[in-house]
N, C-alpha and C positions, 0 to 999 in steps of 0.2 A: 503494500500500500504506498509506504514513502515514495517509491519510484512513480506512482503515478502522479503524486502532488509535486514531485519535482519538475516532471513534465508539464503541469498545469500552471506551474508558478510564471512562466512566461505569458499566460493570458490573464493571470488572475485580476490585475488592476484593472483590465477592460470589462471583465465579467462584474466586478463588484463597483462599477462607476456610475451606476444608475443614482437619480437623486432619491428615489426610494429607498435603496440599500445604503445611502451615505447621507441621509438627510437630517432634519432635525428630531425626528422621533429617535433616532440611535443617539445623537448627542443627549438629548434629555435623558435618556435611559442612563448611559454611562455616566452622567453627571454624578449619579448616585454611588459611584464606587467609591468606597471609603477604607481606611485602616489598611491592612495587608490584604491586596488584590490578587486574583489568578486569573487571567484573561487565557482563555482555551482557544486554540487555533488562530494564532494572530495572522497567519498568512504572510503577506508581504508587506503588513503594517498598514494597510489602507484605513484602518480604525483608530490609529494613533492619534491624528488629530482631533479625535472626538473626546479623547480621555481627559479628564479635568488636571489641570497642573498641580505639581506638589505632592502626587501620590506615591506610594509604594507597589510597585506593580510587578509581577512575574508573569510574562507573556511566553507560552508554549506552543509549540508547533512540532509534528512529526515529521517535517519535511525540512531538509538542511538547506535547500535552495530557496525555500520560503523564506527562513529565516535570513539568510545571506542578504535577500532583497529588502527584507524588512530594517535592516543595520542602518541605512541612512536616515529613515524616520525616526528609529528609537533614538538617534543621536540628537535629534531636534525636539525631542520631549523635555518640558520643563520639570523634571521631577526624578525619581529613581525607577527606570524601567530595565529589568533584565529580559533578555531572550533565552530561553532555553528550550533544546530538543528534548521534547518527551511525547510518550504514547498517551492519549486521553483515557486510555482505558486501564492505565496500569502506572500510577504515578509513583515517585518515591517521596513525596512530601510526608510529612507526619500526620496522624489523625487530627482533625481539627485546627490546623495551622491558619488557615485563611479567613479574614472577616467578610469578604465580599467575593463572589465568582461571577464572571461575565463571560457570554459567549456570544458571537456573530454568526450566523448562518452555519452552524457548526454541526448540530446534530441530525441532519440530513445525509452526513457523510461518515459519522463514526459508525464503524462496525459495533454491533450489538449495542444499541443506545442505552437500553435500561442499564446494563452493565457498567457503561462508562459514566451514567448519572450517579449510580451507586458510589462510583469512585469520587464524583465530585462531593455527594453527601458526605463522605469518609473525611475528606479534608476541609470540609467547611465547619467552623465551630458552630455549636448549637446556637441559635437566633442569628446566625449570619445570613447575609443576603444573597440571593441569586437573581441575577440581572440577563436575561436571554432575548435575543434579537434573532428571530428564527421563522423560516418557511415553513409551513406544514401541510398537510392535505384539507382541503376545503370540504366543510359540511355540505354545500351546495352539490347536490348529484352529478349536474352536468360538468362544474367545474373540479369536483372529485375524481369523476372518469377521466377527464383530460389530464389530471395530474398522474393518474395510475399509468394511463398510455405513455405519457412522456418518460415515468421513470423506467418504463422497458428499456428504452435509450439510454436514459442519463446514469442508471446504475452501473453500466459498464466503464464510465469514468470516475466512478466512486460516489456519486450523489443520488439519493432518493428524493424524490419530490414529493412523495406521499405519506410521510410518516405521520404518526399521532403523537407529536412530541409532547404536547401537554398532558395526555394521558400518560406517556413515560415518565415525565417529572413526577407526577402523583405517585406511579408506581414505585420509583426510586424512593420514596419516603418524604419529600417537601412537601411543604405547604406553599399553596399559590394564594398570592395577596391581590395581584392585579392582572389582567389582561388588556392590552389596549390593540386594536385594530390599525396597522400601519397600512394595509393595501388589502381591501376586502377582508376575508378570513384566511388568508393565504400566507400574509407576512404579519407577525405578531409582536409587539413588545412585551414580555413576559416578566412580572416580578414574582419572586418567591422567598421563601427562607428555610432554614433548617430548624424545625422546631425544638423546643427546648425538652420536650418529652420524648422526642424520637417518635412520636405518633403523628402521621401527616394527616391533614385535612383541609379541604379547600375553602376560603374563608369569603372570596369574591371573584367570581370568574370574570365577567367583562366590566371593567370600570368606565 
């Protein structure tokens, strides 16, 4: 899988350049990153300009080439930003190490997403924030079917367009506190947290 993303690094900036995927909704979501932050799948660093200044952030990616291309943007960040090669399904970070975890269009591509989300749950402290900007399968029958058909092709390049990421977040043990629609019900800004009790419940779906 790292080899696939090394190849995709050449086109990553073009694919992520739309105003929807790089606009104000994402900036507003990432503004809530506080404390010790983990950013999963930094890619070429196109999201770094959306990061609030002065934070302590560890940004991981499975691809060496993505991280190489992200270096110039990392150098321009006004805070402490480390780039680390890591697999999102198996981190070396200690339990409850981070105060905030953020993602951007990541869990359409991670193999075994529930397992990977449980790994996020492990490294996030109780009460810690989960901030996810993700595209998911539409609940609209026609749009949902369209995404199913698209996935027949896109999964060959490592991306599945029809995942139930909201359901997977809950299965991993998180609480969801708010969901905002960025584009229809396909691109969502999802806010959640790791419950203090370790028991997940959904407090508010669409805010």
